[in-house]
Every structure is written in C-alpha cells, then in structure tokens.
TITIKOL-340885 format. One line per field, with one value per atom (N, C-alpha, C): atom name; x, y, z; residue number from 1; residue in one letter. Coordinates in Angstrom, 1 decimal, m for minus. Last residue first. Layout:
<kekes>
atome <- (CA | ...)
xx <- (X | ...)
yy <- (Y | ...)
zz <- (Z | ...)
num <- (NUM | ...)
residu <- (A | ...)
</kekes>
This chain:
<kekes>
atome <- (N | CA | C | N | CA | C | N | CA | C | N | CA | C | N | CA | C | N | CA | C | N | CA | C | N | CA | C | N | CA | C | N | CA | C | N | CA | C | N | CA | C | N | CA | C | N | CA | C | N | CA | C | N | CA | C | N | CA | C | N | CA | C | N | CA | C | N | CA | C | N | CA | C | N | CA | C | N | CA | C | N | CA | C | N | CA | C | N | CA | C | N | CA | C | N | CA | C | N | CA | C | N | CA | C | N | CA | C | N | CA | C | N | CA | C | N | CA | C | N | CA | C | N | CA | C | N | CA | C | N | CA | C | N | CA | C | N | CA | C | N | CA | C | N | CA | C | N | CA | C | N | CA | C | N | CA | C | N | CA | C | N | CA | C | N | CA | C | N | CA | C | N | CA | C | N | CA | C | N | CA | C | N | CA | C | N | CA | C | N | CA | C | N | CA | C | N | CA | C | N | CA | C | N | CA | C | N | CA | C | N | CA | C | N | CA | C | N | CA | C | N | CA | C | N | CA | C | N | CA | C | N | CA | C | N | CA | C | N | CA | C | N | CA | C | N | CA | C | N | CA | C | N | CA | C | N | CA | C | N | CA | C | N | CA | C | N | CA | C | N | CA | C | N | CA | C | N | CA | C | N | CA | C | N | CA | C | N | CA | C | N | CA | C | N | CA | C | N | CA | C | N | CA | C | N | CA | C | N | CA | C | N | CA | C | N | CA | C | N | CA | C | N | CA | C | N | CA | C | N | CA | C | N | CA | C | N | CA | C | N | CA | C | N | CA | C | N | CA | C | N | CA | C | N | CA | C | N | CA | C | N | CA | C | N | CA | C | N | CA | C | N | CA | C | N | CA | C | N | CA | C | N | CA | C | N | CA | C | N | CA | C | N | CA | C | N | CA | C | N | CA | C | N | CA | C | N | CA | C | N | CA | C | N | CA | C | N | CA | C)
xx <- (m1.3 | m1.6 | m1.1 | m2.6 | m1.1 | m1.7 | m5.1 | m4.3 | m3.2 | m7.8 | m6.5 | m5.3 | m10.4 | m9.8 | m8.5 | m12.9 | m11.6 | m10.9 | m16.0 | m15.2 | m14.1 | m18.2 | m17.0 | m16.9 | m21.8 | m20.9 | m19.9 | m23.8 | m22.7 | m22.1 | m24.9 | m26.1 | m24.6 | m21.9 | m23.6 | m23.5 | m19.4 | m19.7 | m21.4 | m16.1 | m17.1 | m18.0 | m12.4 | m13.1 | m14.9 | m9.4 | m11.3 | m11.8 | m6.4 | m7.3 | m8.7 | m3.3 | m4.8 | m5.7 | 0.1 | m1.5 | m1.9 | 2.4 | 2.3 | 0.8 | 1.7 | 3.0 | 2.5 | m2.2 | m0.2 | 0.5 | m4.9 | m3.5 | m2.5 | m7.9 | m7.4 | m6.1 | m11.9 | m10.7 | m9.3 | m15.0 | m14.1 | m12.6 | m18.6 | m17.1 | m16.0 | m20.8 | m20.5 | m18.6 | m22.9 | m23.6 | m22.5 | m21.9 | m21.5 | m22.2 | m20.0 | m21.3 | m21.2 | m18.7 | m19.5 | m20.6 | m17.3 | m18.5 | m19.1 | m15.5 | m16.6 | m17.8 | m14.4 | m15.3 | m16.2 | m12.4 | m13.4 | m14.8 | m10.9 | m11.9 | m13.1 | m10.0 | m10.2 | m11.6 | m8.6 | m9.5 | m10.0 | m6.6 | m7.3 | m8.7 | m5.1 | m5.8 | m7.0 | m3.8 | m4.9 | m5.7 | m1.9 | m3.0 | m4.2 | m0.3 | m0.3 | m2.0 | 1.7 | 0.9 | 0.7 | 3.1 | 2.3 | 1.6 | 5.0 | 5.5 | 4.6 | 3.9 | 4.0 | 4.9 | 3.1 | 4.0 | 5.1 | 1.5 | 2.7 | 3.3 | m0.7 | m0.1 | 1.5 | m1.3 | m0.6 | 0.0 | m2.0 | m1.1 | m0.5 | m4.3 | m3.4 | m1.7 | m6.1 | m5.6 | m4.7 | m7.0 | m6.5 | m5.7 | m8.1 | m6.8 | m5.9 | m10.6 | m9.3 | m7.9 | m11.6 | m11.6 | m10.0 | m12.1 | m10.8 | m10.3 | m13.8 | m12.8 | m11.4 | m16.5 | m15.9 | m14.5 | m18.7 | m17.8 | m17.0 | m19.8 | m19.2 | m18.4 | m19.7 | m19.6 | m19.1 | m18.4 | m19.7 | m20.2 | m15.3 | m16.2 | m17.4 | m12.8 | m13.9 | m14.6 | m10.4 | m10.5 | m12.5 | m8.2 | m9.7 | m10.1 | m5.7 | m6.0 | m7.3 | m3.8 | m4.8 | m5.6 | m1.4 | m1.9 | m2.9 | 1.8 | 0.7 | m0.5 | 3.3 | 3.2 | 1.8 | 3.4 | 4.0 | 3.8 | 1.7 | 3.3 | 4.3 | m0.8 | 0.2 | 1.2 | m3.1 | m1.6 | m1.6 | m5.0 | m5.0 | m3.3 | m5.9 | m5.0 | m5.0 | m8.7 | m8.0 | m7.0 | m9.9 | m9.0 | m8.4 | m12.7 | m11.7 | m10.3 | m14.5 | m13.4 | m12.6 | m15.8 | m16.9 | m15.6 | m13.9 | m14.7 | m15.2 | m12.7 | m12.2 | m12.8 | m12.1 | m13.1 | m13.1 | m8.8 | m10.4 | m11.2 | m7.2 | m7.5 | m8.9 | m5.5 | m6.9 | m6.9 | m3.0 | m3.8 | m5.4 | m2.2 | m3.0 | m3.5 | m0.8 | m0.1 | m0.9 | m2.7 | m2.1 | m1.5 | m2.7 | m3.1 | m2.0 | m4.7 | m3.5 | m3.2 | m6.3 | m6.5 | m4.8 | m5.6 | m6.9 | m7.3 | m3.7 | m3.4 | m4.4 | m3.5 | m4.1 | m3.7 | m0.7 | m2.3 | m2.6 | 2.0 | 1.7 | m0.3 | 2.9 | 3.8 | 2.8 | 1.2 | 0.9 | 1.6 | 2.6 | 0.8 | 0.9 | 5.0 | 4.8 | 3.4 | 4.3 | 4.6 | 5.0 | 3.2 | 2.1 | 3.0 | 4.4 | 3.3 | 3.0 | 6.4 | 7.0 | 5.7 | 5.1 | 5.6 | 5.9 | 4.1 | 3.2 | 4.2 | 6.0 | 6.2 | 5.1 | 3.2 | 4.9 | 4.4 | 1.5 | 1.6 | 3.0 | 1.7 | 2.0 | 1.8 | 0.5 | 1.3 | 1.0 | 0.9 | m0.2 | 1.1)
yy <- (9.7 | 9.9 | 8.4 | 8.7 | 9.1 | 8.8 | 11.1 | 10.0 | 9.9 | 12.6 | 13.0 | 11.3 | 14.2 | 13.1 | 13.3 | 16.2 | 16.7 | 15.0 | 17.3 | 16.2 | 16.2 | 19.4 | 19.2 | 18.3 | 18.2 | 19.2 | 19.1 | 16.5 | 16.5 | 17.6 | 16.5 | 17.2 | 17.3 | 17.2 | 16.5 | 17.4 | 17.9 | 18.2 | 17.3 | 16.9 | 16.6 | 17.3 | 16.7 | 17.2 | 16.8 | 14.6 | 14.6 | 15.6 | 14.4 | 14.9 | 15.3 | 13.0 | 13.1 | 13.7 | 13.3 | 13.1 | 13.4 | 14.0 | 12.9 | 12.5 | 16.6 | 16.4 | 15.4 | 16.2 | 17.1 | 16.5 | 16.2 | 15.3 | 16.7 | 16.6 | 17.4 | 16.4 | 16.5 | 15.7 | 16.7 | 17.0 | 17.9 | 17.1 | 16.0 | 16.0 | 16.9 | 17.7 | 17.0 | 17.4 | 19.4 | 17.8 | 17.0 | 22.1 | 21.2 | 19.9 | 23.9 | 22.8 | 21.7 | 25.5 | 26.2 | 25.5 | 24.4 | 25.2 | 25.9 | 22.4 | 21.8 | 22.6 | 24.7 | 23.7 | 23.3 | 25.0 | 26.0 | 25.8 | 23.0 | 23.6 | 24.8 | 23.0 | 21.6 | 22.2 | 25.3 | 25.2 | 23.5 | 24.0 | 25.5 | 25.3 | 21.9 | 21.7 | 23.3 | 23.3 | 23.0 | 22.4 | 24.9 | 25.8 | 24.8 | 23.5 | 23.6 | 24.1 | 21.9 | 23.1 | 22.6 | 20.1 | 19.5 | 20.5 | 20.3 | 20.6 | 20.1 | 19.6 | 18.5 | 18.9 | 21.6 | 21.3 | 20.3 | 23.2 | 23.7 | 22.7 | 21.5 | 21.9 | 22.7 | 20.8 | 19.6 | 20.1 | 23.5 | 23.0 | 22.0 | 23.6 | 24.2 | 23.5 | 21.8 | 21.6 | 21.9 | 23.4 | 22.2 | 21.8 | 25.8 | 25.7 | 24.6 | 24.7 | 25.1 | 25.0 | 24.0 | 23.2 | 23.3 | 27.0 | 25.9 | 24.6 | 28.3 | 28.7 | 27.7 | 26.1 | 26.5 | 26.8 | 25.6 | 26.6 | 27.3 | 23.5 | 23.4 | 24.6 | 22.1 | 23.4 | 23.4 | 20.4 | 20.3 | 21.5 | 18.5 | 19.5 | 19.8 | 16.2 | 16.8 | 18.0 | 15.2 | 16.5 | 16.5 | 12.5 | 12.6 | 14.1 | 10.6 | 11.6 | 12.2 | 7.8 | 8.5 | 9.7 | 6.6 | 6.4 | 6.7 | 7.0 | 8.1 | 7.7 | 4.4 | 4.8 | 5.8 | 2.9 | 4.4 | 4.9 | 0.7 | 0.1 | 1.6 | 2.9 | 1.4 | 0.9 | 5.2 | 4.9 | 3.3 | 7.7 | 6.0 | 6.2 | 10.5 | 9.7 | 8.6 | 13.4 | 11.9 | 11.2 | 15.8 | 15.6 | 13.7 | 17.9 | 16.8 | 16.2 | 20.9 | 20.0 | 19.1 | 22.5 | 22.0 | 21.1 | 23.9 | 24.6 | 23.8 | 20.8 | 22.3 | 22.9 | 17.7 | 18.2 | 19.9 | 16.9 | 16.9 | 17.4 | 14.4 | 15.6 | 15.5 | 11.0 | 12.3 | 13.6 | 9.1 | 9.9 | 10.8 | 8.3 | 7.5 | 8.1 | 10.5 | 9.6 | 8.9 | 13.6 | 12.8 | 11.3 | 16.8 | 15.5 | 14.5 | 20.0 | 19.1 | 17.5 | 21.9 | 21.0 | 20.3 | 24.0 | 23.7 | 22.1 | 25.5 | 24.9 | 24.0 | 24.9 | 25.6 | 24.8 | 24.3 | 24.0 | 24.9 | 23.5 | 24.9 | 25.1 | 21.8 | 22.9 | 24.2 | 19.5 | 20.3 | 21.8 | 19.2 | 19.2 | 20.2 | 17.9 | 18.8 | 19.9 | 15.7 | 17.1 | 18.1 | 14.3 | 14.7 | 16.0 | 13.8 | 14.4 | 15.0 | 12.1 | 13.4 | 14.1 | 9.8 | 11.2 | 12.5 | 8.8 | 9.4 | 10.4 | 9.5 | 8.8 | 9.4 | 9.6 | 9.5 | 9.2 | 8.4 | 9.4 | 10.3 | 5.2 | 5.7 | 6.7 | 2.2 | 3.6 | 4.0 | m1.0 | 0.1 | 0.8)
zz <- (m5.0 | m6.2 | m6.7 | m1.4 | m2.2 | m3.8 | m0.6 | m0.5 | m1.3 | 1.8 | 1.0 | 0.9 | 1.3 | 1.7 | 0.7 | 3.1 | 2.1 | 2.9 | 3.5 | 3.8 | 2.3 | 4.9 | 4.1 | 4.4 | 6.2 | 5.7 | 5.0 | 5.9 | 6.8 | 7.4 | 3.3 | 4.6 | 5.7 | 1.5 | 1.6 | 3.0 | m0.6 | 0.9 | 0.5 | m0.9 | m1.6 | 0.1 | m2.4 | m1.7 | m2.1 | m2.6 | m2.8 | m2.2 | m4.0 | m2.8 | m3.6 | m4.1 | m4.8 | m3.4 | m4.6 | m3.3 | m4.4 | m5.5 | m5.2 | m4.3 | m7.1 | m5.8 | m4.7 | m7.3 | m7.8 | m6.7 | m8.6 | m8.2 | m8.3 | m7.1 | m7.5 | m7.6 | m7.6 | m7.2 | m7.8 | m6.3 | m6.6 | m6.8 | m6.5 | m6.0 | m6.8 | m7.0 | m7.5 | m7.0 | m5.4 | m5.7 | m6.3 | m5.0 | m4.2 | m4.6 | m7.2 | m7.5 | m6.7 | m5.4 | m7.0 | m7.2 | m3.9 | m3.2 | m4.6 | m5.7 | m5.0 | m4.3 | m6.7 | m7.5 | m7.0 | m4.6 | m4.8 | m5.7 | m4.3 | m3.4 | m3.6 | m6.8 | m6.9 | m5.3 | m6.5 | m7.8 | m7.2 | m4.5 | m4.7 | m5.3 | m6.2 | m4.7 | m4.5 | m7.9 | m8.2 | m7.1 | m6.6 | m7.2 | m7.6 | m4.0 | m5.5 | m5.5 | m1.3 | m2.1 | m3.8 | 0.1 | m1.2 | m1.6 | 2.1 | 0.7 | m0.4 | 4.9 | 3.7 | 2.6 | 5.8 | 6.7 | 5.7 | 3.6 | 4.1 | 4.6 | 3.7 | 2.4 | 2.5 | 6.0 | 5.3 | 4.1 | 6.5 | 7.5 | 6.8 | 4.6 | 4.4 | 5.4 | 5.8 | 4.6 | 4.4 | 8.0 | 8.5 | 7.4 | 6.6 | 7.4 | 7.5 | 6.1 | 4.8 | 5.0 | 8.8 | 7.6 | 6.5 | 9.2 | 10.1 | 9.3 | 7.8 | 7.5 | 8.0 | 6.4 | 7.7 | 7.5 | 4.6 | 4.5 | 5.6 | 5.7 | 4.5 | 3.8 | 9.1 | 8.4 | 7.2 | 10.2 | 9.7 | 9.6 | 8.0 | 8.8 | 8.8 | 8.4 | 8.2 | 8.8 | 6.4 | 6.9 | 6.8 | 6.5 | 6.4 | 7.4 | 4.6 | 5.4 | 5.3 | 4.5 | 4.3 | 5.2 | 5.6 | 4.5 | 4.1 | 7.3 | 7.4 | 5.5 | 8.9 | 7.9 | 7.6 | 10.7 | 11.2 | 9.8 | 10.4 | 10.2 | 10.5 | 9.4 | 8.9 | 9.2 | 9.9 | 10.2 | 9.9 | 9.2 | 8.7 | 9.1 | 10.9 | 9.7 | 10.0 | 10.9 | 11.2 | 10.2 | 12.2 | 11.7 | 11.8 | 12.4 | 13.3 | 11.7 | 13.1 | 12.1 | 12.9 | 14.8 | 13.8 | 13.3 | 16.1 | 15.5 | 14.3 | 16.7 | 17.0 | 15.9 | 17.9 | 17.3 | 17.7 | 18.5 | 18.9 | 17.9 | 15.7 | 16.4 | 17.5 | 15.2 | 15.2 | 16.2 | 15.8 | 14.3 | 14.1 | 18.1 | 17.4 | 15.6 | 19.0 | 18.9 | 17.5 | 17.8 | 18.5 | 18.4 | 15.5 | 15.8 | 17.0 | 16.8 | 16.8 | 16.7 | 17.2 | 16.5 | 16.0 | 18.8 | 19.4 | 17.9 | 17.7 | 19.0 | 19.3 | 14.0 | 15.0 | 16.8 | 12.3 | 12.3 | 14.0 | 11.7 | 11.3 | 11.2 | 13.7 | 13.9 | 13.0 | 13.2 | 14.1 | 14.5 | 11.2 | 10.7 | 12.1 | 11.3 | 10.5 | 10.9 | 13.4 | 13.6 | 13.1 | 11.2 | 12.9 | 13.0 | 9.6 | 9.3 | 10.3 | 11.1 | 10.4 | 9.7 | 12.0 | 12.7 | 12.5 | 10.0 | 10.4 | 11.2 | 6.3 | 7.8 | 8.7 | 3.8 | 4.6 | 6.0 | 2.0 | 1.9 | 3.0 | 1.0 | 2.0 | 1.5 | m0.9 | m0.9 | 0.7 | m0.3 | 0.2 | 0.0)
num <- (120 | 120 | 120 | 119 | 119 | 119 | 118 | 118 | 118 | 117 | 117 | 117 | 116 | 116 | 116 | 115 | 115 | 115 | 114 | 114 | 114 | 113 | 113 | 113 | 112 | 112 | 112 | 111 | 111 | 111 | 110 | 110 | 110 | 109 | 109 | 109 | 108 | 108 | 108 | 107 | 107 | 107 | 106 | 106 | 106 | 105 | 105 | 105 | 104 | 104 | 104 | 103 | 103 | 103 | 102 | 102 | 102 | 101 | 101 | 101 | 100 | 100 | 100 | 99 | 99 | 99 | 98 | 98 | 98 | 97 | 97 | 97 | 96 | 96 | 96 | 95 | 95 | 95 | 94 | 94 | 94 | 93 | 93 | 93 | 92 | 92 | 92 | 91 | 91 | 91 | 90 | 90 | 90 | 89 | 89 | 89 | 88 | 88 | 88 | 87 | 87 | 87 | 86 | 86 | 86 | 85 | 85 | 85 | 84 | 84 | 84 | 83 | 83 | 83 | 82 | 82 | 82 | 81 | 81 | 81 | 80 | 80 | 80 | 79 | 79 | 79 | 78 | 78 | 78 | 77 | 77 | 77 | 76 | 76 | 76 | 75 | 75 | 75 | 74 | 74 | 74 | 73 | 73 | 73 | 72 | 72 | 72 | 71 | 71 | 71 | 70 | 70 | 70 | 69 | 69 | 69 | 68 | 68 | 68 | 67 | 67 | 67 | 66 | 66 | 66 | 65 | 65 | 65 | 64 | 64 | 64 | 63 | 63 | 63 | 62 | 62 | 62 | 61 | 61 | 61 | 60 | 60 | 60 | 59 | 59 | 59 | 58 | 58 | 58 | 57 | 57 | 57 | 56 | 56 | 56 | 55 | 55 | 55 | 54 | 54 | 54 | 53 | 53 | 53 | 52 | 52 | 52 | 51 | 51 | 51 | 50 | 50 | 50 | 49 | 49 | 49 | 48 | 48 | 48 | 47 | 47 | 47 | 46 | 46 | 46 | 45 | 45 | 45 | 44 | 44 | 44 | 43 | 43 | 43 | 42 | 42 | 42 | 41 | 41 | 41 | 40 | 40 | 40 | 39 | 39 | 39 | 38 | 38 | 38 | 37 | 37 | 37 | 36 | 36 | 36 | 35 | 35 | 35 | 34 | 34 | 34 | 33 | 33 | 33 | 32 | 32 | 32 | 31 | 31 | 31 | 30 | 30 | 30 | 29 | 29 | 29 | 28 | 28 | 28 | 27 | 27 | 27 | 26 | 26 | 26 | 25 | 25 | 25 | 24 | 24 | 24 | 23 | 23 | 23 | 22 | 22 | 22 | 21 | 21 | 21 | 20 | 20 | 20 | 19 | 19 | 19 | 18 | 18 | 18 | 17 | 17 | 17 | 16 | 16 | 16 | 15 | 15 | 15 | 14 | 14 | 14 | 13 | 13 | 13 | 12 | 12 | 12 | 11 | 11 | 11 | 10 | 10 | 10 | 9 | 9 | 9 | 8 | 8 | 8 | 7 | 7 | 7 | 6 | 6 | 6 | 5 | 5 | 5 | 4 | 4 | 4 | 3 | 3 | 3 | 2 | 2 | 2 | 1 | 1 | 1)
residu <- (A | A | A | P | P | P | V | V | V | I | I | I | K | K | K | I | I | I | H | H | H | L | L | L | G | G | G | N | N | N | A | A | A | D | D | D | I | I | I | K | K | K | H | H | H | T | T | T | V | V | V | Q | Q | Q | I | I | I | G | G | G | N | N | N | A | A | A | T | T | T | A | A | A | V | V | V | A | A | A | P | P | P | E | E | E | D | D | D | P | P | P | N | N | N | E | E | E | H | H | H | V | V | V | A | A | A | M | M | M | Y | Y | Y | A | A | A | N | N | N | F | F | F | F | F | F | E | E | E | Q | Q | Q | S | S | S | S | S | S | W | W | W | S | S | S | M | M | M | G | G | G | H | H | H | E | E | E | F | F | F | A | A | A | V | V | V | F | F | F | A | A | A | R | R | R | G | G | G | A | A | A | E | E | E | D | D | D | S | S | S | D | D | D | A | A | A | D | D | D | E | E | E | S | S | S | D | D | D | I | I | I | F | F | F | I | I | I | M | M | M | T | T | T | A | A | A | Q | Q | Q | D | D | D | D | D | D | K | K | K | V | V | V | L | L | L | V | V | V | T | T | T | V | V | V | Q | Q | Q | V | V | V | G | G | G | E | E | E | F | F | F | V | V | V | D | D | D | T | T | T | N | N | N | G | G | G | H | H | H | E | E | E | D | D | D | L | L | L | Q | Q | Q | L | L | L | G | G | G | R | R | R | H | H | H | S | S | S | E | E | E | M | M | M | N | N | N | F | F | F | N | N | N | R | R | R | R | R | R | L | L | L | K | K | K | N | N | N | Y | Y | Y | K | K | K | A | A | A | L | L | L | S | S | S | K | K | K | M | M | M)
</kekes>
C-alpha cells in the first residue's frame, strides 16, 4: 500500500502549522475544533490516508487544516485550491485534484465538507 509519509513526520509538521486546538495525537486523531476533525489512517508508522471533516461546508478552519498539511509537507498546489473552489461552486459534484504525489477529493453533503487525501 502506498504511503503519504511517515506518520511521525506528518504529525510533527502538521502540528507546527495547525491551530493549537487542532493537533494530531499519537493515534492520528484531533479533537473536534470549531466543528472540524482530522483523522489520519496509520499502518506500520506510515500515514496512508487523511480525512478532514467539517460540520460546516464553509468553515475556514477546514481550509486552514488542509493548508497546514500543504505547507507542512510541501504539497502546495493551485490545483487543490481550484478543487476546493469547484466543490463550493457545484456542491453536488465531488472535486478531485492530483499534484505533488497526492490526490485530494473535496465533497460536500448534508453533514458538511469532507476532504480526503491519499497517495496519487
């Protein structure tokens, strides 16, 4: 199975970039902060998938959590911003972007905004 990164590196870099209320623990989870929660699936100390879930599809904090991964892991790409904007313009259709070795899916449903990050 492909990996995004070693979990300890991903956790350290995310926690340096994210709000102190939204810090990853040793198991790959954050507390809910302003309606946002981050979950990282970890296998053999490798981060294999990241979920950012927000109760509010327009939450600024969900975007900040994503940017913390982008900056912390050097994954930044205009493609991800374009997908984020596309899903807000057309919430009935998931928006997918691939760049820098990762694929990001943005989806809006009745439960809010859901962002999934996987290896490309």
